[in-house]
C-alpha positions as CSV (number, residue, x, y, z in Angstrom):
1,M,2.5,-17.7,28.3
2,L,5.8,-18.9,26.9
3,N,8.3,-16.1,26.5
4,L,9.6,-15.6,23.0
5,L,13.2,-14.4,22.9
6,T,15.6,-12.6,20.6
7,S,18.7,-14.4,19.5
8,E,20.8,-12.5,22.1
9,Q,18.4,-13.6,24.9
10,I,18.7,-17.2,23.7
11,R,22.5,-16.8,24.0
12,Q,22.0,-15.5,27.6
13,A,19.9,-18.6,28.4
14,D,22.7,-20.8,27.0
15,K,25.3,-19.1,29.2
16,Y,23.0,-19.2,32.3
17,T,22.2,-22.9,31.8
18,I,25.9,-23.7,31.3
19,K,26.9,-21.8,34.5
20,H,24.1,-22.9,36.8
21,R,23.3,-26.5,35.9
22,P,26.3,-26.8,35.6
23,I,27.0,-28.3,32.2
24,Q,29.8,-27.9,29.6
25,S,28.8,-26.0,26.5
26,I,29.8,-29.0,24.3
27,D,27.5,-31.2,26.3
28,L,24.6,-28.8,26.0
29,M,25.3,-28.9,22.2
30,E,25.0,-32.7,22.4
31,H,21.5,-32.3,24.0
32,A,20.6,-30.1,21.1
33,A,21.9,-32.5,18.5
34,L,20.0,-35.4,20.2
35,A,16.8,-33.5,20.1
36,F,17.4,-32.5,16.5
37,V,18.1,-36.1,15.5
38,E,15.0,-37.4,17.2
39,A,12.8,-34.9,15.2
40,F,14.7,-35.6,12.0
41,M,14.2,-39.4,12.3
42,K,10.5,-39.0,12.8
43,N,10.3,-36.8,9.6
44,Y,12.8,-38.8,7.5
45,P,12.8,-42.4,8.7
46,D,14.2,-43.9,5.4
47,K,17.8,-44.7,6.2
48,R,18.6,-45.6,2.6
49,K,18.6,-42.0,1.6
50,A,22.0,-40.3,1.5
51,I,22.5,-37.2,3.7
52,A,25.0,-34.4,3.3
53,V,25.6,-32.3,6.3
54,Y,27.1,-28.9,5.4
55,C,28.8,-27.2,8.4
56,G,30.3,-23.8,9.1
57,T,33.0,-23.5,11.7
58,G,31.0,-21.8,14.4
59,N,28.6,-23.3,16.9
60,N,25.9,-24.0,14.3
61,G,28.5,-26.0,12.5
62,G,29.4,-27.7,15.8
63,D,25.7,-28.7,16.0
64,G,25.9,-30.1,12.5
65,L,29.0,-32.2,13.3
66,A,27.3,-33.7,16.4
67,I,24.1,-34.3,14.4
68,A,26.1,-36.1,11.7
69,R,27.8,-38.3,14.3
70,L,24.4,-39.3,15.8
71,L,22.8,-39.9,12.5
72,F,25.7,-42.1,11.5
73,R,25.3,-44.0,14.8
74,N,21.6,-44.5,14.0
75,G,22.4,-46.1,10.6
76,Y,22.0,-43.2,8.2
77,K,24.4,-42.7,5.3
78,V,26.1,-39.4,6.2
79,D,28.6,-37.3,4.3
80,V,30.1,-34.3,6.1
81,K,31.3,-31.1,4.3
82,I,32.9,-28.2,6.1
83,A,33.1,-24.7,4.7
84,R,36.5,-23.3,5.8
85,F,35.9,-19.8,4.5
86,S,38.1,-18.3,7.3
87,G,40.7,-19.6,9.7
88,K,38.5,-19.2,12.7
89,S,36.5,-21.9,14.5
90,S,34.7,-22.1,17.8
91,S,35.9,-24.3,20.6
92,D,32.7,-26.4,20.5
93,F,33.1,-26.9,16.7
94,D,36.7,-28.1,17.3
95,G,35.5,-30.4,20.1
96,N,32.8,-31.9,17.9
97,L,35.2,-32.3,15.0
98,A,37.5,-34.4,17.3
99,R,34.5,-36.5,18.3
100,L,33.5,-37.0,14.7
101,M,37.1,-38.1,13.8
102,S,37.2,-40.5,16.8
103,Q,34.2,-42.4,15.2
104,G,36.0,-42.8,11.9
105,I,33.5,-40.6,10.1
106,L,35.0,-39.1,6.9
107,F,34.6,-35.5,6.0
108,D,35.6,-33.1,3.3
109,E,36.7,-29.4,3.8
110,F,36.6,-26.7,1.1
111,K,37.8,-23.1,1.0
112,K,35.9,-22.2,-2.1
113,V,32.6,-23.3,-3.5
114,A,34.3,-24.1,-6.8
115,E,36.1,-27.0,-5.0
116,L,32.8,-28.8,-4.5
117,K,32.0,-31.7,-6.7
118,E,28.5,-32.9,-7.7
119,E,26.2,-33.3,-4.7
120,R,24.3,-36.6,-4.9
121,A,22.7,-36.7,-1.4
122,S,18.9,-36.7,-1.3
123,I,18.8,-34.7,1.9
124,I,21.0,-31.7,2.8
125,I,21.3,-30.6,6.4
126,D,22.1,-26.9,6.7
127,A,24.4,-26.2,9.6
128,L,26.3,-23.4,8.1
129,L,25.5,-20.2,10.0
130,G,23.2,-19.8,13.0
131,S,21.2,-17.0,14.5
132,G,24.2,-14.8,15.2
133,L,24.3,-13.6,11.7
134,N,23.2,-9.9,11.5
135,K,24.0,-9.0,7.9
136,Q,23.3,-10.2,4.4
137,L,25.3,-13.0,2.9
138,N,28.1,-12.2,0.6
139,G,31.2,-13.7,-1.0
140,E,31.6,-17.5,-0.8
141,W,28.7,-17.8,1.7
142,L,26.3,-16.2,-0.8
143,T,27.7,-18.5,-3.6
144,L,27.3,-21.6,-1.5
145,V,23.7,-20.9,-0.5
146,E,22.7,-20.1,-4.0
147,W,24.3,-23.3,-5.2
148,L,22.6,-25.5,-2.5
149,N,19.2,-23.9,-3.3
150,S,19.7,-24.7,-7.0
151,L,20.1,-28.4,-6.4
152,G,16.4,-28.9,-5.7
153,R,17.1,-31.3,-2.8
154,T,15.2,-31.6,0.5
155,I,16.9,-29.2,2.9
156,V,16.7,-29.4,6.7
157,S,18.1,-26.4,8.6
158,V,19.6,-26.6,12.1
159,D,17.9,-24.0,14.3
160,I,17.6,-21.4,11.6
161,P,18.1,-21.3,7.8
162,T,21.5,-19.9,6.9
163,G,21.2,-16.2,6.0
164,F,17.8,-15.7,7.7
165,N,17.5,-13.1,10.5
166,A,16.0,-14.3,13.7
167,E,14.4,-10.9,14.4
168,G,14.2,-7.5,12.8
169,P,13.1,-6.5,9.3
170,V,13.2,-9.1,6.6
171,S,13.1,-8.7,2.8
172,K,12.0,-11.5,0.5
173,H,14.9,-10.4,-1.7
174,D,17.4,-11.6,0.9
175,V,19.3,-14.7,-0.1
176,T,18.9,-17.5,2.4
177,I,18.8,-21.2,2.5
178,K,15.3,-22.3,1.5
179,S,14.5,-25.1,3.9
180,D,11.8,-27.7,3.7
181,L,12.0,-28.1,7.4
182,T,13.7,-26.1,10.1
183,I,14.2,-27.7,13.5
184,S,14.6,-24.9,16.0
185,F,16.0,-25.1,19.5
186,Q,13.9,-24.3,22.6
187,R,11.7,-21.6,21.0
188,P,10.7,-20.5,17.5
189,K,12.6,-17.5,16.3
190,L,10.4,-14.4,16.2
191,N,10.5,-14.0,12.5
192,F,9.4,-17.6,12.0
193,L,5.9,-16.3,13.1
194,L,5.8,-13.6,10.4
195,P,4.8,-14.1,6.8
196,E,8.2,-13.1,5.4
197,S,9.6,-16.4,6.7
198,E,7.5,-18.3,4.1
199,F,10.0,-17.7,1.3
200,C,12.7,-19.7,3.1
201,I,10.8,-21.9,5.6
202,K,8.1,-24.3,4.4
203,R,7.7,-25.7,7.9
204,F,9.3,-25.5,11.3
205,E,9.4,-27.6,14.5
206,V,10.7,-26.7,17.9
207,V,12.6,-29.1,20.1
208,E,13.5,-28.8,23.8
209,I,17.3,-28.8,24.4
210,G,17.4,-28.4,28.1
211,L,17.8,-24.6,28.6
212,D,16.8,-23.3,32.0
213,E,13.1,-22.5,31.6
214,E,12.8,-20.5,34.8
215,F,15.5,-18.2,33.5
216,I,13.8,-17.9,30.1
217,Q,10.5,-17.1,31.7
218,A,12.1,-14.5,33.9
219,L,13.6,-12.6,31.0
220,D,12.1,-9.2,30.1
221,T,10.5,-9.5,26.7
222,P,7.3,-8.1,25.2
223,Y,6.9,-11.3,23.0
224,S,5.1,-14.4,24.1
225,L,3.2,-17.4,22.8
226,I,-0.2,-18.7,24.0
227,T,-0.2,-22.2,25.4
228,D,-3.0,-24.8,26.1
229,R,-2.4,-24.1,29.8
230,D,-3.2,-20.4,29.3
231,I,-6.6,-21.3,27.8
232,K,-7.5,-23.8,30.5
233,R,-6.6,-21.3,33.2
234,R,-8.7,-18.6,31.7
235,L,-11.9,-20.5,30.8
236,K,-14.5,-20.3,33.6
237,P,-16.7,-23.2,34.4
238,R,-20.4,-22.6,34.3
239,A,-22.0,-22.5,37.7
240,Q,-24.9,-24.9,38.4
241,F,-27.5,-22.2,38.8
242,S,-26.3,-19.9,36.0
243,H,-28.8,-18.7,33.5
244,K,-28.9,-16.8,30.2
245,G,-28.7,-13.5,32.1
246,T,-25.4,-14.6,33.7
247,F,-23.7,-14.8,30.4
248,G,-24.5,-11.3,29.1
249,H,-26.3,-9.8,26.1
250,A,-24.3,-9.0,22.9
251,L,-25.3,-6.6,20.1
252,I,-24.0,-7.4,16.6
253,L,-24.1,-4.3,14.4
254,A,-23.3,-5.8,11.0
255,G,-24.3,-6.7,7.5
256,G,-25.7,-4.9,4.5
257,T,-28.3,-5.9,1.9
258,E,-25.6,-7.6,-0.1
259,T,-23.3,-8.6,2.8
260,L,-25.8,-10.1,5.2
261,G,-23.7,-13.3,5.5
262,A,-21.1,-11.5,7.5
263,A,-23.7,-10.5,10.1
264,L,-25.2,-14.1,10.2
265,L,-21.7,-15.7,10.7
266,C,-20.8,-13.2,13.4
267,A,-24.1,-13.6,15.3
268,E,-24.0,-17.4,15.0
269,A,-20.5,-17.6,16.3
270,C,-21.5,-15.3,19.2
271,V,-24.3,-17.7,20.1
272,N,-22.2,-20.8,19.8
273,T,-19.4,-19.4,21.9
274,G,-21.8,-19.0,24.8
275,A,-23.3,-15.5,25.0
276,G,-26.5,-15.6,27.1
277,L,-28.4,-13.4,24.6
278,T,-27.5,-12.2,21.1
279,T,-29.2,-9.5,19.2
280,A,-28.3,-8.9,15.5
281,C,-28.9,-5.4,14.3
282,I,-29.3,-6.0,10.5
283,P,-31.1,-4.6,7.5
284,S,-34.8,-5.3,7.5
285,A,-34.5,-7.5,4.4
286,G,-32.5,-10.0,6.4
287,L,-35.2,-10.9,9.0
288,T,-36.2,-14.1,7.3
289,A,-32.7,-15.3,6.8
290,L,-31.8,-14.6,10.4
291,N,-34.8,-16.5,11.7
292,I,-34.1,-19.5,9.5
293,R,-30.3,-19.6,10.1
294,I,-30.1,-18.5,13.8
295,P,-33.5,-18.9,15.6
296,E,-31.6,-18.4,18.9
297,A,-30.7,-14.8,18.0
298,M,-33.0,-11.8,18.5
299,V,-33.2,-9.0,16.0
300,A,-33.1,-5.2,15.8
301,L,-34.0,-4.2,12.3
302,R,-32.4,-1.4,10.4
303,Y,-34.6,0.4,7.9
304,N,-32.7,2.5,5.3
305,N,-29.5,1.5,7.1
306,A,-30.4,3.5,10.2
307,L,-30.3,2.4,13.8
308,P,-33.7,1.6,15.4
309,A,-34.9,4.6,17.3
310,D,-35.9,2.5,20.3
311,L,-32.5,0.7,20.6
312,S,-31.8,0.3,24.3
313,W,-28.0,0.5,24.7
314,G,-28.1,-0.1,28.4
315,K,-29.1,-3.8,28.1
316,F,-26.0,-4.8,26.1
317,R,-22.8,-5.8,27.9
318,S,-20.8,-5.4,24.7
319,V,-21.1,-4.7,21.0
320,A,-19.4,-6.0,17.8
321,I,-19.5,-3.5,14.9
322,G,-18.3,-3.7,11.4
323,P,-18.6,-7.0,9.6
324,G,-20.3,-6.4,6.2
325,L,-21.5,-3.0,7.5
326,G,-20.3,-1.0,4.5
327,T,-18.7,2.4,4.4
328,S,-21.5,4.6,3.3
329,S,-22.5,7.8,5.0
330,E,-25.3,6.0,6.7
331,S,-22.8,3.4,8.0
332,K,-20.6,6.2,9.3
333,L,-23.6,7.6,11.2
334,I,-24.2,4.1,12.8
335,L,-20.6,4.0,13.9
336,Q,-20.8,7.5,15.3
337,E,-24.0,6.8,17.2
338,T,-22.6,3.6,18.6
339,L,-19.4,5.2,19.9
340,K,-21.4,8.0,21.4
341,N,-24.0,5.8,23.2
342,F,-22.0,2.8,24.2
343,R,-19.0,3.5,26.4
344,H,-17.9,0.0,27.4
345,P,-15.2,-2.1,25.6
346,L,-16.5,-3.3,22.2
347,V,-15.1,-5.1,19.2
348,V,-14.3,-3.0,16.1
349,D,-13.9,-5.0,12.9
350,A,-13.9,-4.8,9.1
351,D,-15.9,-1.8,7.8
352,A,-15.9,-0.1,11.2
353,I,-12.1,-0.1,11.0
354,N,-12.2,1.2,7.4
355,L,-14.6,4.0,8.4
356,I,-12.2,5.0,11.2
357,A,-9.3,4.9,8.8
358,T,-11.0,7.5,6.5
359,N,-12.4,9.5,9.5
360,P,-9.4,9.4,11.9
361,E,-11.1,11.6,14.5
362,L,-13.5,8.7,15.3
363,I,-10.6,6.6,16.8
364,F,-10.6,8.9,19.8
365,M,-14.3,8.1,20.5
366,V,-13.6,4.4,20.8
367,P,-13.9,3.3,24.5
368,K,-10.7,2.3,26.3
369,H,-9.8,-1.4,26.2
370,S,-11.9,-2.0,23.1
371,I,-10.6,-4.6,20.7
372,F,-9.7,-3.9,17.1
373,T,-9.5,-6.9,14.8
374,P,-7.9,-5.9,11.5
375,H,-6.3,-8.0,8.8
376,V,-3.1,-6.7,7.4
377,K,-4.7,-4.3,4.8
378,E,-7.1,-2.9,7.4
379,F,-4.2,-2.5,9.8
380,D,-2.2,-0.5,7.2
381,R,-5.3,1.6,6.4
382,L,-5.7,2.5,10.0
383,F,-2.0,3.0,11.0
384,G,-0.2,3.7,7.7
385,D,1.6,1.6,5.2
386,H,4.4,-0.6,6.4
387,E,7.4,-2.0,4.5
388,N,7.5,-5.2,6.5
389,W,5.9,-7.2,9.3
390,W,8.5,-6.3,11.8
391,N,7.5,-2.6,11.5
392,R,3.9,-3.7,12.0
393,L,5.0,-5.3,15.3
394,E,6.5,-2.0,16.4
395,T,3.4,0.0,15.3
396,G,1.1,-2.5,17.0
397,L,2.9,-2.2,20.3
398,K,3.0,1.6,20.1
399,K,-0.6,2.1,19.1
400,A,-2.1,-0.3,21.6
401,K,-0.4,1.7,24.3
402,E,-1.3,5.1,22.9
403,L,-5.0,4.2,22.4
404,E,-5.3,2.0,25.5
405,C,-6.8,-0.7,23.3
406,I,-6.2,-4.2,22.2
407,I,-5.2,-4.9,18.6
408,V,-5.8,-8.3,17.1
409,L,-3.7,-8.4,13.9
410,K,-5.1,-11.4,12.0
411,N,-2.4,-13.6,10.4
412,R,-1.4,-17.3,10.2
413,Y,0.0,-16.7,13.7
414,T,-2.4,-14.0,14.8
415,I,-0.8,-11.3,17.0
416,I,-2.4,-9.6,20.0
417,F,-1.1,-6.2,21.1
418,T,-2.1,-5.0,24.6
419,P,-2.0,-1.6,26.3
420,E,0.6,-3.0,28.7
421,G,3.1,-3.4,25.9
422,K,2.7,-7.1,25.3
423,C,2.9,-8.8,21.9
424,I,1.2,-12.2,22.1
425,F,1.4,-14.7,19.3
426,N,-1.3,-17.3,18.8
427,P,-0.1,-20.8,17.6
428,T,-3.4,-22.3,16.5
429,G,-4.9,-22.3,13.1
430,T,-4.4,-23.8,9.7
431,P,-4.1,-22.5,6.1
432,A,-7.3,-24.5,5.5
433,M,-9.1,-21.6,7.3
434,A,-8.0,-19.0,4.7
435,T,-11.6,-18.4,3.4
436,G,-13.9,-15.4,3.4
437,G,-16.0,-15.0,6.6
438,M,-13.5,-16.4,9.1
439,G,-12.8,-12.9,10.5
440,D,-16.6,-12.5,11.0
441,V,-16.6,-15.7,13.1
442,L,-13.7,-14.5,15.1
443,T,-15.4,-11.2,15.9
444,G,-18.5,-13.1,17.1
445,M,-16.4,-15.3,19.3
446,I,-14.5,-12.4,20.9
447,V,-17.6,-10.3,21.6
448,S,-19.2,-13.4,23.1
449,F,-16.4,-13.8,25.6
450,L,-16.6,-10.1,26.4
451,V,-20.4,-10.3,27.3
452,Q,-19.7,-13.4,29.4
453,G,-17.6,-11.2,31.7
454,Y,-14.1,-12.0,30.5
455,K,-11.5,-9.2,30.6
456,P,-10.8,-7.7,27.1
457,E,-7.3,-9.2,26.9
458,D,-8.6,-12.6,27.9
459,A,-11.5,-12.4,25.5
460,A,-9.1,-11.7,22.7
461,I,-6.7,-14.6,23.8
462,L,-9.6,-17.1,24.1
463,G,-11.2,-16.0,20.9
464,V,-8.1,-16.3,18.6
465,F,-6.8,-19.5,20.2
466,L,-10.1,-21.4,20.2
467,H,-11.0,-20.1,16.7
468,G,-7.8,-21.6,15.4
469,A,-8.2,-24.8,17.5
470,A,-11.6,-25.4,16.0
471,G,-10.2,-25.2,12.5
472,Q,-7.4,-27.6,13.4
473,E,-10.0,-30.0,14.9
474,I,-12.0,-30.1,11.7
475,V,-8.9,-30.7,9.6
476,H,-7.8,-33.5,12.0
477,K,-11.2,-35.2,12.4
478,K,-12.7,-34.6,8.9
479,G,-9.6,-34.6,6.8
480,L,-10.8,-31.4,5.0
481,A,-8.4,-29.4,2.8
482,I,-10.7,-26.3,3.2
483,V,-12.5,-25.3,6.3
484,I,-15.5,-22.9,5.7
485,P,-16.7,-20.6,8.5
486,S,-20.1,-22.1,8.9
487,K,-18.5,-25.5,9.5
488,L,-16.1,-24.1,12.0
489,I,-18.9,-22.5,14.0
490,Q,-20.3,-26.0,14.6
491,Y,-17.1,-27.0,16.4
492,I,-16.7,-24.0,18.7
493,A,-18.7,-25.4,21.7
494,Q,-16.9,-28.8,21.3
495,V,-13.5,-27.2,21.5
496,I,-14.4,-25.0,24.4
497,Y,-15.7,-28.1,26.2
498,S,-12.4,-30.0,25.6
499,Y,-10.4,-27.2,27.3
500,Q,-12.9,-26.8,30.2
501,K,-12.9,-30.6,30.7
502,G,-9.1,-30.4,31.2
503,N,-9.8,-28.2,34.3
504,D,-12.0,-30.9,35.9
């Protein structure tokens, strides 16, 4: 896992790298500027477009001055503007200003926004304020940011958009630079991975700037990011003499008369992810649909939405319950009987979560190390309303410890909370996957990994990562703007193979 850091921890990594490499801070800044410029040139290769670099007088402004010099050297038309709203400046800013002047690059300084003339540049690089800001913009900074946003130009931010908090609660009412692209150094900021960032960051990229990775990985942080290496390390190769019994038997308790599709998607995903056996416990009216859609699955029929009297709980290694189940009194009874009779980790999704939210005593019947898979509304129903996503992070960490469970909070960057106090972000996925039924597929994948013998945390990690990777694969190979769940299921085994192959 890649450690994700607070802005203070990134500053610690800066200091450590400068001291132990050793390297001067202005030269580390040069590395950052070089990495930024390389990414910028890939995204904006047209050197005919004029660029205006707006710099503060701190280290973010120092980055901007170095970037302006390097872009100028690479043939771009660059105009530098320095906001002198105070008499202070950092030593690295001063050093980069001297380097800029030695190259004969002209710049303008202004002490008030009113001094600025019409801006004609096509692209604006925002190097005003960095991640050290911990309060809302005011005064000339506020006026400048509002003016830059009003121009309607392409804006590229250095490390973080001016005015945006790297971590902590964020309000969509905060005034920040609205960047088309943010090129962040070494790691994404934590708030980049939360939905509130969307109002000011259309897209972000992360570039390596040479900070000491051993030091970063040794820092104490609950936050981390799943990598390809984590998946390759967790996936187990299939032994030559393995058989269907080797890979477990899953029970899918899902679907209603009008929501049978949820059960079919969940069961089909479970089969395609590699469960040895899959039994779908569905309404009797769904038998024909199941046999046509998933002949590989077995069935346990529910009549009058009641569990079969002869259901043998002992033959199942894990259970997924909730997709399309409904919240009727009969569905509540199914959930109660399941929690009473099955005492191994299971996957609790959708209507099972909603039933627990309205019957909170049921949550204490859920076996330890079970996996909850709520979307944001279900999360809030279960744990209370939240004003922002940062508060949800705090709640997720707290509740996963208290309940000794794993919580998978579905999102563009899905978040996994563990009983050990970890908050793990998943990088895979695409907005093309934002269609009904995707959560049912994810539930089927996670329970499939559980029955194959993976630890609950590993099952959650593998499920969310490979689910998102399958969506990305479809977009890449098929060029589809929308990915539907049934199409994604067809790619699960292919994506798993591609990561297992990497272990050969």
